[in-house]
C-alpha positions as CSV (number, residue, x, y, z in Angstrom):
1,M,0.0,0.0,0.0
2,Q,2.7,2.4,0.9
3,T,4.8,1.8,-2.2
4,A,1.7,1.9,-4.5
5,G,0.6,5.2,-2.9
6,M,4.1,6.7,-3.3
7,V,4.3,5.6,-7.0
8,I,0.8,7.1,-7.7
9,G,1.9,10.3,-6.0
10,I,5.0,10.6,-8.2
11,V,3.0,9.9,-11.4
12,V,0.2,12.4,-10.5
13,I,2.7,15.1,-9.7
14,C,4.4,14.5,-13.1
15,F,1.0,14.7,-14.9
16,F,0.1,17.8,-12.9
17,V,3.2,19.6,-14.2
18,L,2.4,18.4,-17.7
19,A,-1.2,19.8,-17.3
20,L,0.2,23.2,-16.6
21,I,1.0,23.6,-20.3
22,P,-1.8,25.5,-22.1
23,C,-4.3,23.4,-23.9
24,L,-3.4,20.3,-21.8
25,G,-5.4,21.4,-18.7
26,M,-8.0,18.7,-19.4
27,I,-5.5,16.1,-18.1
28,N,-6.4,17.5,-14.6
29,W,-9.8,15.9,-14.7
30,I,-8.3,12.4,-14.8
31,N,-5.3,13.4,-12.7
32,I,-7.5,14.5,-9.8
33,L,-9.3,11.2,-9.7
34,V,-6.1,9.2,-9.7
35,A,-4.7,11.5,-7.0
36,I,-7.7,10.8,-4.8
37,V,-7.1,7.1,-5.2
38,G,-3.4,7.6,-4.3
39,L,-4.4,9.7,-1.3
40,V,-6.7,7.0,0.0
41,L,-3.9,4.4,-0.5
42,N,-1.5,6.6,1.4
43,I,-4.0,7.1,4.3
44,V,-4.5,3.4,4.5
45,G,-0.7,2.9,4.4
46,A,-0.3,5.5,7.2
47,T,-2.3,3.3,9.5
48,K,0.4,0.7,9.3
49,G,3.1,3.2,10.2
50,M,4.3,6.6,9.0
51,N,7.5,6.5,7.0
52,G,9.0,8.5,4.1
53,K,7.0,6.7,1.4
54,V,3.7,7.7,3.0
55,I,4.7,11.3,3.6
56,V,5.9,11.7,0.0
57,G,2.8,10.1,-1.4
58,L,0.5,12.3,0.8
59,V,2.2,15.5,-0.1
60,F,2.4,14.8,-3.8
61,C,-1.3,13.6,-4.1
62,S,-2.4,16.6,-2.0
63,I,-0.5,19.1,-4.3
64,A,-1.9,17.4,-7.4
65,I,-5.5,17.6,-6.1
66,I,-5.4,21.2,-4.9
67,G,-3.2,22.5,-7.8
68,G,-5.4,20.6,-10.3
69,I,-8.6,22.1,-8.9
70,L,-7.1,25.6,-8.9
71,R,-5.8,25.2,-12.5
72,L,-9.3,24.1,-13.6
73,I,-10.9,27.0,-11.9
74,I,-8.4,29.5,-13.4
75,G,-8.6,27.9,-16.9
76,G,-12.4,27.8,-16.9
77,G,-12.6,24.0,-16.7
78,I,-15.0,24.3,-13.7
79,V,-17.9,26.6,-14.4
């Protein structure tokens, strides 16, 4: 769980950076959903013990969710 959550966190943060490019903001719709799954995996992994993998996954997934929502609001993706 911890490793899967960290890997998802790294992937979603990479896609978040890619989605900052104009005309690619629609990637955020899928990215936010995957980041929520990663966040849940990291929270479940945190119940087994907090370590570096869980913290990295939680931070990356949180940044991808919050940043993606802000990007969609600014770009007009959420009306």
